C-alpha positions as CSV (number, residue, x, y, z in Angstrom):
1,M,40.2,1.8,21.1
2,I,36.6,0.6,21.4
3,G,34.7,3.8,22.0
4,P,34.3,4.8,18.3
5,Y,33.2,1.3,17.3
6,I,30.6,1.1,20.1
7,N,29.3,4.6,19.2
8,G,29.1,3.7,15.5
9,A,27.4,0.4,16.2
10,A,24.8,2.2,18.3
11,I,23.9,4.5,15.3
12,V,23.7,1.5,12.9
13,V,21.4,-0.4,15.3
14,G,19.3,2.6,16.1
15,G,19.0,3.7,12.4
16,V,18.0,0.2,11.2
17,V,15.5,-0.4,14.0
18,G,13.9,3.0,13.7
19,A,13.6,2.8,9.9
20,A,12.1,-0.7,10.2
21,L,9.5,0.3,12.7
22,G,8.5,3.5,11.0
23,E,4.9,4.4,11.8
24,R,4.7,1.6,14.4
25,I,6.4,4.0,16.8
26,P,3.6,6.3,18.1
27,K,3.4,9.7,16.4
28,R,3.5,11.5,19.8
29,I,6.9,9.9,20.5
30,R,8.2,10.7,17.0
31,V,7.2,14.3,17.4
32,A,8.1,14.9,21.0
33,L,11.6,13.2,21.2
34,P,13.2,15.3,18.5
35,L,12.2,18.4,20.4
36,T,13.8,16.9,23.5
37,F,17.0,16.1,21.5
38,G,17.0,19.7,20.3
39,A,16.6,21.0,23.8
40,C,19.5,18.7,25.0
41,S,21.7,19.9,22.1
42,M,21.0,23.6,22.9
43,S,21.6,22.9,26.6
44,M,25.0,21.2,26.0
45,G,25.9,24.1,23.7
46,V,25.2,26.6,26.5
47,V,27.3,24.6,28.9
48,L,30.2,24.6,26.5
49,M,29.9,28.3,25.6
50,V,30.2,29.5,29.1
51,Q,33.8,28.1,29.2
52,A,34.9,30.8,26.7
53,K,38.1,32.6,27.5
54,H,38.7,34.8,24.4
55,L,35.2,35.9,23.2
56,P,36.5,38.0,20.2
57,A,38.5,35.0,19.0
58,I,35.5,32.7,19.2
59,V,33.3,35.2,17.3
60,L,36.0,35.6,14.7
61,S,36.3,31.8,14.3
62,I,32.5,31.4,13.8
63,I,32.3,34.2,11.3
64,L,35.3,33.1,9.3
65,G,34.3,29.5,9.5
66,A,30.8,30.2,8.2
67,L,32.2,32.4,5.5
68,I,34.5,29.7,4.3
69,G,31.6,27.2,4.4
70,E,29.4,29.4,2.4
71,L,32.1,30.2,-0.2
72,I,32.9,26.5,-0.8
73,Y,29.2,25.5,-0.7
74,L,29.9,23.0,2.1
75,E,26.3,22.3,3.0
76,R,25.5,21.8,-0.7
77,G,28.2,19.2,-0.9
78,I,26.9,17.4,2.1
79,S,23.4,17.6,0.6
80,K,24.6,15.9,-2.6
81,A,26.4,13.2,-0.6
82,S,23.3,12.6,1.6
83,D,21.1,12.3,-1.5
84,F,23.5,9.8,-3.0
85,A,23.5,7.8,0.2
86,R,19.8,7.9,0.4
87,V,19.4,6.6,-3.2
88,L,21.9,3.9,-2.5
89,T,20.3,2.6,0.6
90,E,16.8,2.8,-0.8
91,R,17.8,0.4,-3.6
92,F,18.3,-2.3,-1.1
93,M,16.1,-1.1,1.8
94,P,13.1,1.0,0.5
95,R,11.5,3.4,2.9
96,T,8.1,2.6,4.3
97,A,5.2,5.1,4.3
98,G,6.3,6.3,7.8
99,N,9.7,7.2,6.4
100,A,8.4,9.6,3.7
101,E,9.8,13.1,3.9
102,S,10.1,16.1,1.6
103,E,13.5,16.8,0.1
104,E,13.8,20.1,2.0
105,H,12.9,18.6,5.3
106,F,15.1,15.6,4.7
107,L,18.1,17.8,4.1
108,Q,17.5,20.1,7.1
109,T,17.1,17.2,9.5
110,F,19.9,15.0,8.0
111,V,22.5,17.8,8.2
112,A,21.4,18.7,11.7
113,I,21.8,15.1,13.0
114,L,25.0,14.7,11.0
115,V,26.5,17.6,12.9
116,L,25.0,16.3,16.2
117,F,26.6,12.9,15.7
118,C,29.9,13.8,14.1
119,A,30.8,17.2,15.5
120,S,29.5,17.3,19.0
121,G,31.7,18.4,21.9
122,M,30.9,15.2,23.7
123,G,32.2,13.0,20.8
124,I,35.3,15.2,20.2
125,F,36.4,15.2,23.8
126,G,35.4,11.6,24.3
127,S,37.6,10.5,21.4
128,M,40.6,12.6,22.5
129,K,40.3,11.4,26.0
130,E,40.2,7.7,25.0
131,G,43.2,8.3,22.7
132,I,45.2,9.7,25.7
133,S,44.0,7.7,28.6
134,G,42.2,4.7,27.1
135,D,39.0,5.7,29.0
136,S,36.0,5.0,26.7
137,S,33.3,5.9,29.2
138,I,32.4,9.2,27.5
139,L,31.9,7.6,24.1
140,V,30.0,4.7,25.6
141,A,27.6,7.2,27.3
142,K,27.3,9.1,23.9
143,A,26.5,5.8,22.2
144,I,23.5,5.3,24.5
145,L,22.2,8.8,23.6
146,D,22.9,8.2,19.9
147,L,21.1,4.9,19.8
148,F,17.8,6.5,20.7
149,T,18.4,9.6,18.6
150,A,19.2,7.6,15.5
151,A,16.1,5.4,16.0
152,I,13.7,8.3,16.3
153,F,15.1,10.2,13.3
154,A,15.3,7.0,11.2
155,T,11.5,6.7,11.5
156,S,11.2,9.6,9.1
157,L,14.5,9.7,7.3
158,G,14.9,6.0,6.7
159,Y,17.9,3.6,6.7
160,V,20.3,6.3,5.5
161,V,20.6,7.4,9.1
162,A,22.6,4.3,9.8
163,L,25.3,5.4,7.3
164,I,26.2,8.4,9.5
165,A,28.1,5.8,11.5
166,I,30.8,5.8,8.8
167,P,31.9,9.5,8.9
168,Q,31.4,9.5,12.7
169,M,33.8,6.5,13.3
170,L,36.4,8.0,10.9
171,I,36.3,11.3,12.7
172,Q,36.4,9.8,16.2
173,L,39.2,7.4,15.3
174,A,41.3,10.2,13.7
175,L,40.8,12.3,16.9
176,A,41.6,9.4,19.2
177,Y,44.8,8.4,17.3
178,G,45.8,12.0,16.8
179,A,45.2,13.1,20.4
180,V,48.7,12.0,21.5
181,A,50.2,14.5,19.1
182,I,47.6,17.2,19.5
183,M,47.1,17.4,23.2
184,P,50.7,18.4,24.1
185,L,50.3,21.5,21.9
186,T,47.1,22.6,23.6
187,T,46.4,24.6,26.8
188,P,43.4,24.8,29.0
189,V,42.6,28.2,27.4
190,L,42.7,26.8,23.9
191,M,40.5,23.8,24.8
192,A,38.0,26.2,26.5
193,D,37.7,28.3,23.4
194,F,37.5,25.2,21.2
195,S,34.7,24.0,23.4
196,A,32.9,27.3,23.1
197,V,33.0,27.2,19.3
198,G,31.6,23.6,19.4
199,G,29.0,24.8,21.8
200,I,27.7,27.5,19.4
201,L,27.5,24.8,16.7
202,L,25.6,22.5,19.1
203,F,23.2,25.4,20.0
204,A,22.5,26.1,16.3
205,T,22.0,22.4,15.7
206,G,19.5,22.2,18.5
207,M,17.6,25.2,17.0
208,R,17.5,23.4,13.7
209,I,16.4,20.0,15.1
210,S,13.6,21.7,17.0
211,E,12.7,23.5,13.7
212,I,13.0,26.9,15.4
213,K,15.5,28.3,12.9
214,A,17.2,26.4,10.0
215,F,20.8,27.6,10.6
216,S,23.3,26.4,7.9
217,V,25.1,24.4,10.5
218,A,27.2,22.5,8.0
219,N,28.6,25.7,6.6
220,M,29.8,26.6,10.1
221,L,31.9,23.5,10.5
222,P,35.2,25.0,9.4
223,A,35.0,27.1,12.6
224,I,36.0,24.0,14.5
225,A,39.4,23.8,12.7
226,L,39.9,27.6,13.1
227,A,39.1,27.8,16.8
228,M,42.4,26.8,18.4
229,P,44.7,28.7,15.9
230,I,42.7,31.9,16.2
231,S,42.5,31.6,20.0
232,Y,46.3,31.1,20.2
233,L,47.0,34.1,17.9
234,W,44.6,36.3,19.8
235,A,46.2,35.5,23.1
236,R,49.7,36.0,21.7
237,F,49.1,39.4,20.0
238,F,46.3,41.0,22.0
């Protein structure tokens, strides 16, 4: 089970290197690459969305998930946790001038990349695949992408980006070890609808990273847990 550790290490290395370099990375690169990451995220989202089998179930999952997230103030909780993490890291590794960001922009970007790193379809399926077959190739490929993504965003957000490796590894390890129990209960249809819900979140994440529209992506995260049960019930009763 090496994929989650390789992926986490890539985020740590990218986050530390990017924060250390700061303004020494040319501004045109710091501006252009996040737009590229946003476009990639939206593209991956579209690819996953076209796999949808039960569109009403997917829409219902997203709406109910977003409603739950709004009611429990999920993004606010993530915001408080990210602020605490930033204060903690800056006690030991202060940001340089190139890392200075407004509170609002910090939250918007941090939440977007948190979802991109921790809740992407690539990471979820890669973790489950390694848990079942021992093949870590998907997570290793994701690690390469995350290395550069973390480095670029750390130039503005600082060393706190490296801490995203912690929840990401926990999620990927849980998925990998739980895959043996989960996969026998799934069907290709359930997996397709699950992928489509993840695709919508990735598309919204890309919109947020590209600063086109600041979707409350974190508040939509409960939809991931609802996707398979709602798809199953929809197929069974409708």
